[in-house]
NUKOLMAR-988794 format. One line per field, with one value per residue: x, y, z of N, C-alpha, C, O in turn; residue in three letters; chain; residue number from 1. Coordinates in Angstrom, 3 decimals. Layout:
BEGIN
n.X X|...
n.Y Y|...
n.Z Z|...
ca.X X|...
ca.Y Y|...
ca.Z Z|...
c.X X|...
c.Y Y|...
c.Z Z|...
o.X X|...
o.Y Y|...
o.Z Z|...
r ala|...
c A|...
k NUM|...
***
This chain:
BEGIN
n.X -24.959|-23.979|-23.756|-21.572|-19.865|-19.185|-17.662|-15.400|-14.027|-12.522|-9.360|-8.774|-6.628|-4.449|-5.358|-5.318|-2.542|-1.672|-2.983|-1.711|0.947|0.677|-0.166|2.060|3.961|2.857|3.412|1.735|0.270|-1.350|-3.425|-3.996|-4.927|-7.180|-8.722|-9.202|-10.828|-12.970|-13.193|-12.373|-9.029|-8.628|-10.364|-9.191|-6.754|-7.659|-8.544|-6.097|-4.876|-6.423|-8.579|-10.995|-13.797|-14.560|-16.651|-17.702|-17.723|-15.912|-13.606|-13.183|-12.838|-10.495|-8.657|-8.687|-7.724|-5.173|-4.036|-3.998|-5.222|-8.422|-8.244|-5.575|-5.546|-7.289|-6.177|-3.410|-2.341|-2.822|-5.018|-4.331|-2.482|-0.006|1.929|2.077|4.699|7.957|9.874|8.340|7.215|9.484|10.084|7.811|8.083|10.481|9.664|7.699|9.314|10.514|11.140|9.052|10.535|12.479|10.853|9.896|12.282|12.881|10.780|11.320|13.795|13.025|11.353|13.193|14.945|13.230|12.710|15.286|15.776|13.732|14.406|16.861|16.011|15.072|17.225
n.Y -26.516|-29.843|-31.749|-33.539|-32.462|-30.038|-30.938|-31.759|-29.442|-28.930|-29.638|-32.167|-33.744|-31.973|-30.066|-31.657|-32.152|-29.557|-29.113|-31.038|-30.099|-27.538|-28.321|-29.721|-27.627|-26.113|-27.675|-29.652|-32.684|-35.185|-36.665|-35.007|-32.670|-33.681|-34.344|-31.773|-30.807|-32.423|-34.831|-38.151|-39.585|-41.124|-40.064|-37.566|-38.335|-39.271|-36.885|-35.561|-37.150|-36.749|-38.366|-37.968|-35.902|-32.630|-30.584|-27.133|-25.888|-27.514|-27.025|-24.311|-24.514|-26.085|-24.319|-22.214|-23.499|-24.172|-21.784|-20.629|-19.409|-20.093|-19.866|-20.488|-23.218|-24.257|-23.414|-22.974|-20.361|-19.397|-17.828|-15.266|-14.617|-15.905|-18.533|-21.968|-23.168|-24.718|-22.672|-20.465|-21.586|-21.822|-19.123|-18.282|-19.813|-18.742|-16.070|-16.438|-17.084|-14.768|-11.900|-9.079|-6.682|-7.612|-8.347|-5.836|-4.638|-6.415|-5.926|-3.268|-3.660|-5.371|-3.670|-1.705|-3.286|-4.200|-1.762|-1.056|-3.231|-2.934|-0.433|-1.059|-2.805|-1.259|-0.482
n.Z 132.984|133.399|136.462|136.597|134.655|135.880|138.032|136.686|136.311|138.485|139.704|141.488|142.307|142.148|143.978|146.269|146.494|147.079|149.511|151.110|150.954|152.143|154.670|155.616|155.586|157.572|159.672|160.676|161.618|159.648|160.904|163.097|161.856|160.593|162.834|163.915|161.917|162.124|160.785|159.543|159.587|157.388|155.489|155.252|154.135|151.664|150.546|150.251|148.340|146.194|145.740|146.791|146.679|147.879|149.947|149.586|152.064|153.483|152.022|152.620|155.405|155.509|154.273|156.137|158.476|157.636|157.047|154.506|151.314|149.781|147.067|146.608|147.338|145.422|142.952|143.103|143.328|140.784|140.272|140.890|139.049|139.219|138.247|139.243|139.181|139.667|140.100|140.969|143.244|144.796|145.131|146.573|148.896|149.881|150.283|152.285|154.404|155.181|157.273|158.260|157.757|155.990|153.853|153.083|152.190|150.098|148.322|147.589|146.338|144.235|142.752|141.933|140.432|138.399|137.115|136.131|134.428|132.525|131.435|130.217|128.285|126.272|124.835
ca.X -23.848|-24.257|-22.952|-20.310|-19.015|-18.681|-16.608|-14.199|-13.352|-11.653|-8.262|-8.741|-5.277|-3.663|-5.854|-4.800|-1.099|-1.498|-3.398|-0.614|2.090|0.367|-0.214|3.442|4.584|2.299|3.906|0.573|0.105|-2.608|-4.444|-4.366|-5.746|-8.468|-9.455|-9.669|-11.878|-14.084|-13.266|-11.425|-7.751|-8.755|-10.988|-8.153|-5.814|-8.281|-8.525|-4.720|-4.515|-7.346|-9.557|-12.252|-14.268|-14.922|-17.643|-17.202|-17.477|-14.677|-12.523|-12.962|-12.283|-9.100|-7.865|-8.567|-6.854|-3.802|-3.544|-3.844|-6.487|-9.100|-7.702|-4.330|-5.853|-7.919|-5.436|-1.977|-2.103|-3.084|-6.074|-3.734|-1.502|1.275|1.899|2.595|5.829|8.998|10.501|7.446|7.108|10.694|9.908|6.787|8.686|11.435|8.874|7.051|10.306|11.090|10.570|8.425|11.531|13.089|9.874|9.894|13.505|12.766|9.874|12.078|14.800|12.336|10.903|14.372|15.428|12.284|12.935|16.551|15.601|12.887|15.180|17.876|15.347|14.835|18.493
ca.Y -27.461|-31.026|-31.862|-34.218|-31.519|-29.075|-31.599|-31.846|-28.154|-28.900|-30.603|-32.663|-34.212|-30.771|-29.529|-32.536|-31.899|-28.273|-29.314|-31.766|-29.188|-26.512|-28.987|-29.980|-26.336|-25.670|-28.590|-30.327|-34.075|-35.462|-37.084|-33.847|-31.787|-34.358|-34.209|-30.384|-30.617|-33.315|-35.913|-39.232|-39.406|-41.781|-39.074|-36.564|-38.950|-39.323|-35.510|-35.260|-37.919|-36.374|-39.428|-37.574|-34.546|-32.018|-29.514|-25.768|-25.666|-28.212|-26.282|-23.102|-24.949|-26.478|-23.111|-21.499|-24.259|-24.199|-20.417|-20.320|-19.014|-21.120|-19.736|-21.256|-24.646|-24.615|-23.078|-22.763|-18.944|-19.010|-16.815|-13.942|-14.435|-16.565|-19.954|-22.770|-23.979|-24.850|-21.384|-19.657|-22.234|-21.436|-17.719|-18.214|-20.353|-17.730|-14.930|-16.806|-17.192|-13.446|-11.016|-7.914|-5.737|-8.241|-8.240|-4.439|-4.457|-7.217|-5.215|-2.129|-4.211|-5.875|-2.512|-1.101|-4.234|-4.136|-0.490|-1.161|-4.211|-2.346|0.624|-1.711|-3.486|-0.261|-0.243
ca.Z 132.932|134.191|137.692|136.298|133.936|136.858|138.798|135.858|136.343|139.664|139.698|142.866|142.626|142.416|145.240|147.317|146.658|147.748|150.905|151.762|151.054|153.145|155.981|156.021|155.896|158.849|160.708|161.247|161.200|158.960|161.879|163.905|161.028|160.420|164.091|163.993|160.921|162.440|159.797|159.816|158.909|156.093|154.603|155.025|153.213|150.345|150.035|149.853|147.148|145.126|145.538|147.439|146.434|149.140|149.874|149.696|153.491|153.866|151.382|153.426|156.693|155.269|154.036|157.412|159.383|157.108|156.879|153.086|150.704|148.986|145.714|146.557|147.334|144.158|141.742|143.285|143.081|139.402|140.209|141.016|137.994|139.457|137.907|140.353|138.767|140.692|140.360|141.788|144.557|145.522|145.495|147.616|150.115|150.344|150.758|153.544|155.476|155.450|158.294|157.624|157.237|154.816|152.768|152.648|151.405|148.874|147.413|147.052|145.431|143.051|141.971|141.310|139.433|137.287|136.417|135.398|133.347|131.480|130.761|129.388|127.196|125.229|124.113
c.X -24.168|-23.305|-21.602|-19.348|-18.416|-17.532|-15.308|-13.418|-12.375|-10.622|-8.079|-7.366|-4.367|-4.057|-5.289|-3.320|-0.868|-1.937|-2.256|0.587|1.859|0.337|1.197|4.168|4.105|2.760|2.795|0.505|-1.272|-3.727|-4.914|-5.249|-7.133|-9.328|-10.029|-10.848|-13.104|-14.295|-12.259|-10.110|-7.786|-9.358|-9.966|-7.143|-6.379|-8.375|-7.133|-4.270|-5.450|-8.411|-10.919|-12.584|-14.650|-15.888|-16.967|-16.878|-16.183|-13.468|-12.169|-12.343|-10.820|-8.212|-7.641|-7.614|-5.390|-3.218|-3.238|-5.205|-7.117|-8.597|-6.406|-4.641|-6.446|-6.985|-3.934|-1.560|-2.398|-4.129|-5.537|-2.560|-0.155|1.117|2.537|3.713|6.894|9.626|9.625|7.234|8.312|10.580|8.918|7.343|9.668|10.691|8.268|8.030|10.898|10.370|9.899|9.445|12.241|12.141|9.848|11.117|13.409|11.849|10.592|13.103|14.154|11.867|12.077|14.909|14.531|12.510|14.203|16.405|14.776|13.597|16.187|17.265|15.135|16.072|18.527
c.Y -28.629|-31.102|-32.508|-33.293|-30.495|-29.674|-31.685|-30.540|-28.049|-30.018|-31.091|-33.194|-33.035|-30.134|-30.344|-32.325|-30.584|-28.346|-29.982|-30.862|-28.136|-27.107|-29.244|-28.686|-25.810|-26.560|-29.346|-31.751|-34.268|-35.809|-35.908|-32.880|-32.390|-34.187|-32.797|-30.129|-31.501|-34.409|-36.990|-38.965|-40.089|-40.815|-37.992|-37.084|-38.971|-37.922|-35.215|-36.026|-37.615|-37.408|-39.093|-36.133|-33.956|-30.870|-28.155|-25.452|-26.308|-27.511|-25.046|-23.465|-25.354|-25.253|-22.360|-22.203|-24.201|-22.815|-20.059|-19.886|-20.194|-21.070|-20.530|-22.746|-25.083|-24.482|-22.909|-21.357|-18.509|-17.902|-15.404|-13.780|-15.079|-18.043|-20.747|-23.703|-23.974|-23.514|-20.509|-20.268|-21.872|-19.991|-17.578|-18.710|-19.352|-16.551|-15.231|-16.881|-15.838|-12.724|-9.844|-6.923|-6.309|-8.155|-6.820|-4.162|-5.197|-6.540|-4.037|-2.594|-4.701|-4.734|-1.867|-1.999|-4.200|-2.882|-0.548|-2.115|-3.632|-1.220|0.007|-2.425|-2.551|-0.018|-0.983
c.Z 133.869|135.381|137.428|135.559|134.881|137.653|138.011|135.853|137.513|139.559|141.132|143.259|142.945|143.730|146.405|147.581|147.402|149.208|151.673|151.975|152.135|154.545|156.493|156.386|157.240|160.004|161.416|160.715|160.585|159.944|162.735|163.127|160.840|161.663|164.244|163.062|161.174|161.406|160.168|159.086|157.547|155.058|154.254|154.013|151.797|149.731|149.481|148.618|145.976|144.845|146.127|147.101|147.779|148.917|149.955|151.155|153.958|153.254|152.200|154.769|156.565|155.099|155.343|158.369|158.946|156.878|155.434|152.542|149.977|147.547|145.572|146.486|146.000|142.962|141.913|142.917|141.658|139.316|140.393|140.063|138.219|139.128|139.047|139.896|139.867|141.071|141.252|143.170|145.420|146.002|146.643|148.938|150.730|150.966|152.135|154.704|155.875|156.589|157.576|157.054|156.003|153.616|152.209|151.760|150.074|147.855|146.772|146.020|144.135|142.157|141.231|140.196|138.199|136.449|135.562|134.216|132.209|130.733|129.801|128.193|126.003|124.376|122.798
o.X -24.582|-22.188|-20.590|-18.143|-17.258|-16.539|-14.227|-12.261|-11.504|-10.962|-7.322|-6.979|-3.597|-3.201|-4.839|-2.880|0.017|-1.325|-1.886|1.182|2.744|0.768|1.491|4.904|4.850|2.528|2.895|0.662|-2.234|-4.844|-6.097|-6.208|-8.139|-10.525|-11.180|-11.746|-14.138|-15.418|-11.390|-10.069|-7.057|-8.918|-9.882|-6.720|-5.653|-8.292|-6.998|-3.359|-5.282|-9.084|-11.876|-11.738|-15.016|-15.934|-15.805|-15.863|-15.439|-12.421|-10.994|-11.418|-10.000|-7.145|-6.527|-6.783|-4.484|-2.039|-2.327|-6.217|-6.443|-8.527|-6.167|-4.066|-6.134|-6.992|-3.240|-0.534|-2.235|-4.115|-6.231|-1.728|0.774|0.252|3.432|3.681|6.737|9.880|10.122|7.089|8.180|10.936|9.167|7.107|9.681|11.049|8.313|7.630|11.698|9.177|10.154|9.230|12.565|12.582|9.784|10.999|13.809|12.119|10.493|13.252|14.689|11.972|11.969|15.285|15.029|12.502|14.192|16.873|15.109|13.409|16.351|17.943|15.031|15.979|19.513
o.Y -28.416|-30.588|-32.071|-33.332|-30.112|-28.997|-31.686|-30.522|-27.179|-31.183|-30.500|-33.102|-33.087|-29.711|-29.782|-32.315|-30.496|-27.705|-29.535|-30.858|-27.873|-26.464|-29.011|-28.642|-25.146|-26.243|-29.647|-31.991|-33.597|-35.304|-35.817|-32.334|-31.686|-33.917|-32.627|-29.345|-31.347|-34.859|-36.769|-38.225|-39.686|-40.760|-37.553|-36.343|-38.716|-37.786|-34.684|-35.581|-38.167|-37.339|-39.852|-35.247|-34.679|-30.269|-28.047|-24.817|-25.717|-27.411|-24.768|-22.792|-25.007|-25.160|-21.917|-21.554|-24.184|-22.683|-19.277|-19.988|-21.156|-22.100|-21.165|-23.461|-26.166|-25.326|-22.712|-21.167|-17.329|-17.116|-14.438|-12.893|-14.813|-18.718|-20.251|-24.898|-23.296|-23.261|-19.882|-19.544|-21.644|-19.675|-16.828|-18.104|-19.145|-16.087|-14.395|-16.756|-15.767|-12.912|-9.633|-6.381|-5.566|-7.918|-6.630|-3.531|-4.666|-6.581|-3.824|-1.986|-4.465|-4.822|-1.527|-1.508|-4.173|-2.938|-0.136|-1.815|-3.834|-1.066|0.496|-2.627|-3.002|0.587|-0.895
o.Z 135.008|135.326|137.976|135.807|134.714|137.920|138.601|135.435|137.525|139.354|141.902|144.424|143.904|144.507|147.404|148.731|148.253|150.063|152.759|153.053|152.950|155.502|157.665|157.372|157.960|161.170|162.606|159.518|160.957|159.826|163.065|163.671|160.920|161.562|164.647|163.371|160.524|161.176|161.011|158.103|156.639|153.910|153.107|153.125|150.836|148.510|148.378|147.919|144.889|143.816|145.975|147.227|148.705|147.843|150.346|151.442|154.741|153.893|152.443|155.223|157.414|155.707|155.623|159.004|159.778|156.552|155.164|153.234|149.608|146.876|144.544|145.666|145.506|142.065|140.916|142.264|141.349|138.368|140.077|140.254|137.456|139.686|139.732|140.191|140.883|142.249|142.188|144.155|146.622|147.137|147.587|149.983|151.943|152.049|153.038|155.862|156.807|156.827|156.390|155.970|155.076|152.491|150.995|150.710|149.038|146.655|145.563|144.960|143.052|140.934|140.053|139.132|137.073|135.219|134.402|133.117|131.041|129.526|128.683|127.186|124.862|123.309|122.067
r met|ala|glu|gln|glu|lys|asp|asn|leu|ile|asp|tyr|glu|gly|leu|gly|arg|arg|val|lys|ser|ala|arg|arg|lys|ala|gly|val|arg|gln|ala|asp|leu|ala|lys|lys|leu|gly|ile|ser|tyr|gln|tyr|met|ser|met|ile|glu|thr|gly|lys|arg|lys|leu|ser|leu|gly|met|leu|val|ser|leu|ala|asn|glu|leu|gly|val|thr|thr|glu|tyr|leu|leu|asn|gly|tyr|lys|ser|val|gly|ile|glu|ser|asp|asp|gln|asn|glu|glu|phe|ile|ser|leu|trp|glu|ser|met|ser|pro|ser|glu|lys|glu|phe|ala|ile|ser|leu|ala|lys|ala|thr|lys|glu|val|leu|arg|lys|asn|arg|lys|val
c A|A|A|A|A|A|A|A|A|A|A|A|A|A|A|A|A|A|A|A|A|A|A|A|A|A|A|A|A|A|A|A|A|A|A|A|A|A|A|A|A|A|A|A|A|A|A|A|A|A|A|A|A|A|A|A|A|A|A|A|A|A|A|A|A|A|A|A|A|A|A|A|A|A|A|A|A|A|A|A|A|A|A|A|A|A|A|A|A|A|A|A|A|A|A|A|A|A|A|A|A|A|A|A|A|A|A|A|A|A|A|A|A|A|A|A|A|A|A|A|A|A|A
k 1|2|3|4|5|6|7|8|9|10|11|12|13|14|15|16|17|18|19|20|21|22|23|24|25|26|27|28|29|30|31|32|33|34|35|36|37|38|39|40|41|42|43|44|45|46|47|48|49|50|51|52|53|54|55|56|57|58|59|60|61|62|63|64|65|66|67|68|69|70|71|72|73|74|75|76|77|78|79|80|81|82|83|84|85|86|87|88|89|90|91|92|93|94|95|96|97|98|99|100|101|102|103|104|105|106|107|108|109|110|111|112|113|114|115|116|117|118|119|120|121|122|123
***
């Protein structure tokens, strides 16, 4: 596959939006993140707007600094079967704000709800 064709497989604008979103959720300023990564804030801005391609090393560094996975930055969780629509973004945001005990309860509740819904579907 030609190099240009490979680049078309990556949605740099989507990646940039997810970098920006993760940076804001982390409460980090663009200039501060750029400094940690050893790049200019202009380069950071171009990553966030999808105007700049980035290396695999930079992708990994961004994910590590922002506390997210490279899969999230590349695909918005699509690699684990979750679409990145508004409803799922809301769910993810809610999940991230929960304490460990709240998450444990939410999992139990979700399992019970799934069971009831599937039983009722058979009617």
